[in-house]
C-alpha positions as CSV (number, residue, x, y, z in Angstrom):
1,M,174.6,181.5,-0.4
2,I,176.3,178.6,1.5
3,H,176.3,179.4,5.2
4,L,177.2,177.7,8.5
5,F,173.9,175.9,8.8
6,A,173.6,174.8,5.2
7,P,173.7,171.0,4.7
8,C,176.9,169.4,3.5
9,R,177.6,166.2,1.7
10,I,181.0,164.6,1.3
11,K,180.9,161.3,-0.5
12,G,178.2,159.3,1.4
13,L,178.3,161.5,4.5
14,E,175.4,163.9,4.8
15,L,175.7,166.6,7.5
16,R,172.9,168.8,8.8
17,N,175.2,171.7,9.1
18,R,178.9,172.7,8.8
19,V,179.7,172.8,12.5
20,V,182.3,170.4,13.6
21,M,183.3,169.4,17.1
22,P,187.0,168.7,16.7
23,P,188.9,165.9,18.5
24,M,189.9,167.1,22.1
25,C,191.5,164.5,24.4
26,Q,189.7,164.1,27.7
27,F,192.4,162.1,29.6
28,S,189.5,160.6,31.6
29,V,190.9,158.9,34.7
30,F,188.4,156.1,34.3
31,A,189.7,155.1,30.8
32,L,192.8,153.2,32.0
33,D,192.0,150.3,29.6
34,G,191.4,152.5,26.6
35,R,187.6,152.0,26.8
36,A,185.2,154.9,26.5
37,T,183.3,155.6,29.7
38,D,180.0,157.3,30.8
39,W,182.0,160.6,30.8
40,H,182.7,160.2,27.1
41,Y,179.1,159.2,26.4
42,V,177.7,162.3,28.1
43,H,180.5,164.5,26.6
44,Y,179.8,163.6,23.0
45,V,176.1,163.0,23.0
46,S,175.4,166.3,24.7
47,R,177.1,168.0,21.7
48,A,174.8,166.0,19.4
49,V,171.8,167.2,21.3
50,G,173.4,170.7,21.1
51,G,173.2,170.8,17.3
52,A,176.7,169.9,16.0
53,G,176.8,168.5,12.5
54,L,179.9,166.3,12.8
55,I,181.5,165.1,16.1
56,L,185.0,163.8,15.9
57,I,185.9,161.6,18.9
58,E,189.3,162.5,20.4
59,M,192.6,161.0,19.3
60,T,192.2,157.2,19.9
61,A,195.4,155.2,20.0
62,V,196.0,152.3,17.7
63,D,198.5,150.8,20.1
64,P,198.8,151.0,24.0
65,E,202.2,152.6,23.6
66,G,200.8,155.1,21.2
67,R,198.8,156.8,23.9
68,I,199.8,160.3,25.1
69,E,198.8,159.2,28.6
70,D,197.4,156.0,29.9
71,T,194.0,157.6,30.3
72,D,193.6,158.0,26.5
73,L,191.0,156.1,24.5
74,G,192.2,153.2,22.3
75,L,191.1,150.9,19.5
76,W,193.7,148.2,19.7
77,S,191.3,145.6,21.0
78,D,187.8,144.4,20.1
79,D,186.8,145.0,23.7
80,Q,187.0,148.7,22.9
81,I,184.4,148.6,20.1
82,A,181.1,148.4,22.0
83,P,181.5,151.6,24.2
84,L,182.3,153.6,21.1
85,A,179.4,152.1,19.2
86,R,177.1,153.1,22.0
87,I,178.3,156.7,21.6
88,A,178.0,156.8,17.8
89,D,174.5,155.3,17.9
90,A,173.2,157.9,20.4
91,C,174.8,160.8,18.6
92,R,173.1,159.8,15.4
93,R,169.7,159.5,17.1
94,H,170.1,163.2,17.9
95,G,171.0,164.2,14.3
96,A,174.8,164.4,14.4
97,R,177.2,162.3,12.5
98,V,180.3,160.8,14.2
99,G,183.9,160.2,13.3
100,I,186.9,159.0,15.2
101,Q,190.4,160.3,15.1
102,L,193.0,157.5,15.0
103,G,196.5,158.3,16.0
104,H,199.8,157.5,17.7
105,S,201.6,159.9,20.0
106,G,205.1,158.8,19.0
107,R,207.8,160.8,20.8
108,K,205.2,163.0,22.5
109,A,204.1,160.2,24.8
110,R,203.9,161.1,28.5
111,H,202.9,157.7,29.8
112,G,206.3,157.1,31.6
113,R,207.7,154.5,29.4
114,T,210.3,155.0,26.6
115,P,208.5,156.6,23.7
116,V,209.1,155.7,20.1
117,G,209.6,157.8,17.0
118,P,211.0,157.9,13.5
119,S,214.4,159.0,14.9
120,A,215.9,159.2,18.4
121,I,215.3,163.0,18.6
122,P,213.3,164.2,21.7
123,F,210.4,166.6,21.3
124,S,212.1,169.1,23.6
125,D,214.5,169.1,26.6
126,R,211.6,168.3,28.8
127,F,210.9,165.0,27.0
128,P,213.0,161.8,26.9
129,A,214.7,160.8,23.7
130,P,212.5,158.3,21.9
131,R,213.7,154.9,20.7
132,E,213.9,154.9,16.9
133,L,211.5,152.4,15.3
134,S,213.0,149.7,13.1
135,T,211.8,149.5,9.6
136,E,209.8,146.4,10.4
137,E,208.2,148.1,13.4
138,V,207.1,151.0,11.2
139,R,205.4,148.5,8.9
140,E,203.8,146.9,12.0
141,T,202.5,150.3,13.0
142,V,200.8,150.8,9.6
143,E,199.0,147.5,10.3
144,R,197.9,148.7,13.7
145,F,196.3,151.7,12.0
146,R,194.6,149.3,9.6
147,L,193.2,147.1,12.4
148,A,192.0,150.1,14.4
149,A,190.2,151.4,11.3
150,R,188.5,148.0,10.9
151,R,187.3,148.3,14.4
152,A,186.1,151.9,13.9
153,V,184.0,150.7,11.0
154,R,182.5,147.9,13.1
155,A,181.7,150.6,15.8
156,G,179.5,152.3,13.2
157,M,181.6,155.4,12.7
158,D,180.5,157.7,9.8
159,C,184.0,158.7,8.9
160,I,187.6,158.3,10.1
161,E,190.2,161.0,10.7
162,L,194.0,160.3,10.8
163,H,196.0,162.6,13.1
164,G,198.9,163.9,11.1
165,A,199.2,167.2,13.1
166,H,200.5,168.6,16.3
167,G,203.7,166.7,16.4
168,Y,202.3,163.2,16.7
169,L,203.6,160.2,14.9
170,I,202.5,160.8,11.3
171,H,203.6,164.4,11.6
172,Q,206.9,163.2,13.0
173,F,207.5,161.1,9.9
174,H,206.7,163.9,7.4
175,S,208.7,166.6,9.3
176,P,212.4,166.8,8.5
177,R,212.9,168.2,12.0
178,S,212.0,164.8,13.6
179,N,212.7,162.3,10.8
180,R,216.4,161.7,10.0
181,R,216.0,158.1,8.9
182,T,218.0,156.6,6.1
183,D,215.6,153.8,5.1
184,E,212.6,154.2,2.7
185,Y,210.6,156.0,5.5
186,G,213.3,158.7,5.6
187,R,214.1,159.0,1.9
188,D,210.4,159.7,1.3
189,L,208.9,161.7,4.2
190,T,205.3,161.0,3.1
191,R,205.7,157.3,2.8
192,F,204.5,156.4,6.3
193,G,201.5,158.7,6.1
194,R,200.6,157.4,2.6
195,E,200.9,153.8,3.7
196,V,198.6,154.5,6.7
197,I,196.1,156.2,4.5
198,E,196.1,153.3,2.0
199,A,195.8,150.7,4.7
200,V,192.9,152.5,6.4
201,R,191.2,153.2,3.1
202,E,191.1,149.5,2.4
203,E,189.1,148.8,5.6
204,M,186.5,151.6,4.9
205,P,183.4,151.4,2.7
206,P,184.0,153.3,-0.6
207,D,181.5,156.0,0.3
208,M,182.9,156.7,3.8
209,P,185.1,159.9,3.9
210,L,188.7,159.7,5.2
211,L,189.8,162.9,6.9
212,F,193.4,163.9,7.5
213,R,194.5,166.5,10.1
214,I,197.7,168.3,9.3
215,S,199.7,171.1,10.9
216,A,200.0,173.4,7.9
217,K,202.8,175.4,9.5
218,E,205.2,174.3,12.1
219,Y,206.1,177.7,13.8
220,S,209.4,176.2,14.9
221,D,213.0,177.0,14.0
222,G,213.6,175.2,10.7
223,G,210.0,174.1,10.5
224,Y,208.0,173.8,7.2
225,D,205.5,176.4,5.9
226,L,202.3,176.3,3.9
227,D,203.9,175.6,0.6
228,T,205.4,172.4,2.0
229,A,202.2,171.5,3.7
230,I,200.3,171.8,0.4
231,E,202.7,169.3,-1.2
232,L,202.3,166.9,1.8
233,C,198.5,167.2,1.4
234,R,198.8,166.6,-2.3
235,A,200.5,163.2,-1.6
236,Y,198.0,162.3,1.0
237,V,195.0,163.2,-1.1
238,S,196.5,161.0,-3.9
239,A,196.8,158.2,-1.4
240,G,193.1,158.4,-0.5
241,A,192.4,161.3,1.9
242,D,189.1,163.1,1.1
243,V,189.1,166.0,3.5
244,I,191.9,168.0,5.0
245,H,191.5,169.3,8.6
246,V,193.8,172.2,8.8
247,S,195.6,173.1,12.1
248,A,199.2,174.2,12.8
249,G,202.1,173.8,15.2
250,G,202.8,171.3,17.9
251,D,206.0,169.7,16.4
252,G,208.4,171.3,18.9
253,P,209.4,174.4,20.8
254,I,208.1,177.6,19.0
255,G,210.9,179.4,17.2
256,A,212.0,182.9,18.0
257,E,210.4,184.3,14.8
258,G,207.6,181.8,14.4
259,R,205.1,182.4,17.1
260,P,201.6,182.0,15.8
261,G,199.0,184.8,16.2
262,T,196.4,184.7,18.9
263,H,193.8,186.7,17.0
264,A,190.4,185.2,15.8
265,A,190.6,183.0,12.7
266,Y,194.4,183.2,12.7
267,Q,194.7,179.8,11.0
268,V,192.0,180.3,8.4
269,P,194.5,181.5,5.7
270,L,196.2,178.1,6.0
271,A,192.9,176.3,5.3
272,R,192.1,178.6,2.4
273,G,195.5,178.0,0.9
274,I,195.1,174.2,0.9
275,R,191.6,174.4,-0.4
276,E,192.6,176.7,-3.3
277,A,195.6,174.7,-4.2
278,L,194.1,171.2,-4.1
279,G,190.3,171.7,-4.6
280,V,189.4,169.4,-1.7
281,P,187.1,170.1,1.2
282,V,188.8,171.5,4.2
283,I,187.9,172.1,7.8
284,A,189.1,175.4,9.4
285,V,189.9,175.6,13.1
286,G,191.4,178.2,15.5
287,R,189.5,180.8,17.5
288,L,186.3,180.6,15.5
289,D,184.0,180.7,18.5
290,D,182.1,183.8,17.3
291,P,179.2,182.5,15.1
292,V,179.3,185.6,12.8
293,L,182.9,184.9,12.1
294,A,182.4,181.2,11.7
295,N,179.6,181.9,9.3
296,A,181.7,184.3,7.3
297,V,184.5,181.7,6.9
298,I,181.9,179.4,5.2
299,G,180.2,182.2,3.2
300,N,183.4,183.6,1.9
301,G,184.5,180.2,0.6
302,E,187.5,179.9,2.8
303,A,186.6,176.5,4.2
304,D,183.8,173.9,3.8
305,L,183.4,173.2,7.5
306,V,184.3,175.0,10.7
307,A,185.6,173.3,13.9
308,V,184.8,174.9,17.2
309,G,186.8,173.5,20.1
310,R,187.0,175.5,23.2
311,G,183.6,177.1,22.5
312,M,182.0,173.7,22.6
313,L,183.9,172.7,25.7
314,R,182.3,175.7,27.4
315,N,178.9,175.3,25.9
316,P,177.6,172.0,24.6
317,Y,174.7,173.9,22.9
318,W,177.0,176.3,21.0
319,A,175.6,175.3,17.6
320,L,172.0,175.9,18.7
321,E,172.8,179.3,20.1
322,A,174.8,180.1,16.9
323,A,171.9,179.3,14.7
324,M,169.6,181.5,16.8
325,R,172.1,184.4,16.6
326,L,172.4,184.0,12.9
327,G,168.7,183.6,12.3
328,K,169.1,180.1,10.9
329,T,167.1,177.0,11.4
330,A,168.5,174.3,13.6
331,D,167.3,171.0,15.0
332,V,166.3,172.2,18.5
333,P,165.1,169.3,20.6
334,K,161.4,169.5,21.4
335,Q,162.2,169.6,25.1
336,Y,164.2,172.8,24.6
337,E,162.1,174.6,22.1
338,R,160.8,177.2,24.5
339,A,164.4,178.4,25.2
340,F,165.0,179.0,21.5
341,S,161.7,180.4,20.4
342,G,162.7,184.1,20.5
């Protein structure tokens, strides 16, 4: 039976287990130039020591204006490559594989300058109205994703993830709530995302997986549902995405009848739906901190990998403790063996 600690291979990426540390922004006050710091090094490498199979570095902006806040990481400059390469190399030495999530905040930027978006529609009444990107600026943004992917490859990343969820720029383009354009990027809501995927794919080795994170349900008034998300994913897989990382929400204020659940595994049905419809590997996320539950998601064939966010923020060694609880073998560092020997 496939279980949480069974190895996993996706194209040329071999993982020691199916535990994923998802991207979680650190907003480190020392990263004002977009460069990773000692905080990021310790943060990620400790989870590699702690047994994670795949570590996804937080949303990293392809453009200075694409940061959520000015303390976000970036990959718009070659100067930002070396600190990320240091993190990736160290994580691999401890058995984990490392990817990076590339993104752009669009209208959700909180850096104090005028944000940009597909249309001049604010995220909520607490956010300023964004400036609508011109068609040429949209094309330039696609190229910024390309160049960031090129730098990610130079930094030694094992995979790349594109952030098309939680109301950030790619999500804004494929959501009719935020995209009211009349040009080609409005007539086809997947065009921007597809062009980004195609550009990034061209910079990646053929055997390197490209992950795409999507909000599979918007939970807002007039927002799209799983059926629409499946069609979006179908277009993105055709463009070159290999894995779908399934989350939800984040596109705007939650609607009166759309509030998501708060129970454990509440988003797993969304991951299962995309997996069954498209036959591609998926990552499930959302209150999966209980190892028995996470293991069941894999064993029941609902997802191929499980992302554990808050659980790993609380405990860098979540994966090692999960393996012990499940009676599975894990790569316990020799220095820590006596703590996991039963």
